[in-house]
C-alpha positions in Angstrom: 80.0 40.3 -1.4 78.0 41.0 1.7 75.2 42.5 -0.4 75.1 39.4 -2.5 74.7 37.2 0.6 72.0 39.5 1.9 70.0 39.3 -1.3 70.5 35.5 -1.4 69.0 35.2 2.1 66.1 37.4 1.3 65.3 35.5 -1.9 65.2 32.3 0.0 63.1 33.8 2.8 60.6 35.0 0.3 60.5 31.6 -1.4 60.0 29.9 1.9 57.2 32.3 2.9 55.5 31.7 -0.4 55.7 28.0 0.1 54.1 28.3 3.6 51.2 30.4 2.2 50.6 27.9 -0.6 50.6 25.1 1.8 48.3 26.9 4.2 45.9 27.8 1.3 45.9 24.3 0.1 45.1 22.9 3.5 42.3 25.3 4.0 40.9 24.4 0.6 41.0 20.8 1.6 39.3 21.4 5.0 36.6 23.8 4.1 34.6 21.7 1.5 34.6 18.7 4.0 32.8 20.8 6.6 30.4 22.4 4.1 29.5 19.5 2.1 29.0 16.8 4.6 25.3 16.7 3.8 26.0 16.4 0.1 28.6 13.8 0.8 26.1 11.9 2.9 23.5 12.0 0.1 26.2 10.6 -2.3 26.9 7.8 0.2 23.3 7.0 0.5 23.0 6.8 -3.3 25.9 4.3 -3.2 24.3 2.4 -0.3 27.3 3.2 2.0 25.2 3.4 5.1 27.9 3.6 7.7 29.7 6.5 6.0 26.3 8.2 5.4 25.5 7.9 9.0 28.9 9.3 10.2 28.7 12.2 7.8 24.9 13.1 8.9 25.9 13.0 12.6 28.9 15.1 12.0 26.9 17.6 9.9 24.2 17.9 12.7 26.9 18.7 15.3 27.6 22.0 13.8 25.2 23.0 10.9 22.8 25.8 11.5 20.5 25.9 8.4 17.1 24.7 9.7 15.8 23.3 6.4 19.1 21.4 5.9 19.1 20.2 9.5 15.6 18.8 8.9 16.8 16.9 5.8 19.8 15.5 7.7 17.7 14.5 10.6 15.2 12.8 8.3 17.8 10.9 6.4 19.4 9.8 9.6 16.2 8.5 11.1 15.6 6.6 7.9 18.9 4.9 8.1 18.4 3.9 11.8 14.8 2.6 11.2 15.0 1.0 7.9 18.6 0.1 7.3 20.2 -0.4 10.7 16.9 -1.7 12.1 17.8 0.1 15.2 14.3 1.3 16.1 15.4 2.6 19.6 18.1 4.7 17.9 15.4 6.0 15.5 13.1 6.9 18.4 15.9 8.8 20.3 16.6 10.9 17.2 12.9 11.6 16.7 12.8 12.8 20.3 15.7 15.1 19.5 13.9 16.4 16.5 10.8 17.0 18.5 12.7 19.4 20.8 14.6 21.0 18.0 11.5 21.8 16.0 9.2 22.6 18.9 8.2 25.8 17.3 7.4 24.5 13.8 4.0 23.0 13.9 4.1 21.4 10.5 7.2 19.6 11.4 5.9 18.6 14.8 3.0 16.9 13.1 5.3 14.8 10.9 7.6 13.9 13.8 4.7 13.0 16.1 3.0 10.8 13.4 6.3 8.9 12.9 6.8 8.5 16.6 3.4 7.2 16.9 3.8 4.7 14.2 7.1 3.5 15.4 6.0 3.1 19.0 3.0 1.2 17.7 5.2 -1.1 15.5 7.3 -1.9 18.5 4.3 -2.7 20.7 4.7 0.4 22.9 1.0 1.1 22.8 1.0 3.6 25.8 3.7 5.6 24.2 2.0 5.5 20.8 -1.2 6.7 22.5 0.8 9.6 24.0 2.3 10.6 20.7 -1.0 10.5 18.8 -2.7 12.4 21.5 -0.1 15.2 21.2 -0.8 15.1 17.4 -4.5 15.4 18.0 -4.0 18.5 20.2 -2.3 20.4 17.3 -4.5 23.2 16.4 -4.4 23.3 12.7 -5.4 19.8 11.6 -7.8 19.3 8.7 -11.1 17.4 9.3 -9.7 14.4 7.5 -6.6 14.5 9.6 -8.4 14.9 12.8 -10.7 12.0 11.9 -7.7 9.8 11.0 -6.0 10.3 14.3 -9.2 9.6 16.2 -9.5 6.3 14.4 -5.9 5.5 15.2 -6.5 6.3 18.9 -9.6 4.2 18.8 -7.7 1.2 17.6 -4.9 1.6 20.1 -7.4 1.8 23.0 -9.1 -1.3 21.5 -5.8 -3.2 21.6 -5.4 -2.2 25.3 -9.0 -3.4 25.8 -10.0 0.1 27.0 -13.3 -0.1 25.1 -14.8 3.1 26.6 -11.9 5.1 25.4 -12.0 3.3 22.1 -15.8 4.2 21.6 -15.1 7.8 22.6 -12.5 8.2 20.0 -14.4 6.4 17.3 -17.6 8.4 18.1 -15.5 11.5 17.6 -14.3 10.3 14.3 -17.8 9.7 13.2 -18.9 13.2 14.3 -16.2 14.9 12.2 -17.1 16.1 8.6 -14.6 13.7 7.0 -15.3 11.6 3.9 -18.2 9.2 4.3 -16.0 6.4 3.1 -13.6 7.1 5.9 -16.2 7.4 8.6 -17.5 4.1 7.5 -14.2 2.6 8.6 -14.6 4.3 12.0 -18.1 2.7 12.3 -16.7 -0.7 11.4 -14.0 -0.4 14.1 -16.8 0.5 16.6 -18.7 -2.5 15.5 -15.6 -4.7 16.2 -15.3 -3.0 19.6 -18.8 -3.9 20.5 -18.4 -7.4 19.2 -15.4 -7.8 21.5 -17.4 -6.8 24.5 -20.4 -9.0 23.5 -22.6 -6.0 22.6 -24.0 -8.1 19.7 -27.0 -6.0 19.0 -25.0 -2.8 18.6 -22.4 -4.6 16.6 -25.1 -5.9 14.2 -26.8 -2.5 13.7 -23.4 -0.9 13.1 -22.4 -3.5 10.6 -25.7 -3.0 8.7 -25.2 0.7 8.7 -21.6 0.3 7.4 -23.0 -1.7 4.6 -25.4 1.1 3.7 -22.6 3.7 3.5 -20.1 4.5 0.7 -17.2 2.1 1.0 -14.8 0.0 -1.0 -15.2 -3.9 -1.4 -12.7 -4.7 1.4 -14.8 -2.7 3.8 -18.0 -4.4 2.5 -16.3 -7.8 2.8 -15.3 -7.2 6.5 -18.5 -5.7 7.5 -20.5 -8.4 5.9 -18.5 -11.1 7.6 -19.0 -9.3 11.0 -22.7 -9.3 10.5 -22.8 -12.9 9.5 -20.7 -13.8 12.5 -23.2 -11.9 14.8 -26.1 -13.6 13.2 -24.6 -17.0 13.6 -24.0 -16.3 17.3 -27.6 -15.3 17.6 -28.5 -18.7 16.1 -29.9 -17.1 12.8 -28.0 -19.7 10.8 -29.9 -19.3 7.4 -29.4 -15.5 7.5 -25.7 -15.9 8.5 -25.2 -18.4 5.7 -26.7 -15.9 3.2 -24.3 -13.1 4.4 -21.3 -15.3 4.4 -22.1 -16.3 0.7 -22.7 -12.7 -0.2 -19.1 -11.6 0.9 -17.2 -14.5 -0.7 -14.7 -12.8 -3.0 -14.8 -9.6 -1.0 -13.5 -10.9 2.4 -9.6 -11.2 2.4 -9.5 -15.0 2.9 -11.8 -17.1 0.9 -10.8 -20.3 2.8 -12.3 -18.8 6.0 -15.5 -18.0 4.2 -15.7 -21.4 2.7 -15.1 -23.1 6.1 -17.9 -21.1 7.6 -20.3 -21.8 4.8 -19.6 -25.5 4.9 -20.0 -25.5 8.7 -23.4 -23.8 8.5 -24.6 -26.0 5.6 -23.7 -29.0 7.6 -25.3 -27.8 10.8 -28.5 -26.9 8.7 -28.7 -30.5 7.5 -28.3 -31.9 11.0 -30.9 -29.5 12.5 -32.9 -27.8 9.9 -34.0 -24.2 10.4 -32.6 -21.5 12.8 -32.2 -22.5 16.4 -33.6 -19.1 17.4 -36.6 -17.1 16.1 
């Protein structure tokens, strides 16, 4: 009888132990995929446009994940959610700064992060911060000629917005000196003409606009440069020449109404006082 009781107890102990092991294994199986697949789950949430869940999963993934390439993907998706979905640009900036520190030794990724920082700061009107980001970009040592020219044009425009015309001219002259495509350098020269127009260096602006029109460029650039040239000529009192240039860029300039108004004004002015007011 005693042996039967002992066997009975052992049998139930074994059953209980098996049950505990099954529960432990099942629980482990439930937990492991959640940790491993946070990034995949986040991508699935993004495809379902479940942005709050995607954001939580990405942030949780980044707290413990170690794979550099997958961390880059998670950071990039998180910044996209903050900047384009949540419209929390300051949050996006904070994440980009964290990325900049994390990928400090990866120059290719540094380039992408700095470009995005520069663009985001500029969109928010943080011009000084945008200049700082693009200057760090320009200091990277492996840019192509086209990339180097592009960043100098960006810096030129940012300095122009701050009315720091000397710095704008320096950046745009650097752009012009680089062996980038002529059609791109033509845009840098147009920007330089605009800067000279803004500081009343009309002769320089005129000469640069004429040079832009002689370079390879698309219709949009030809329209803008032709308008600028016509504007300078009108300010110089050369109304007949100005009228001719305004008429030549109609259909090329982005706003036909502006062109039509300038043409109508000059024609009216010519009727009331024939000829150019200046030789």
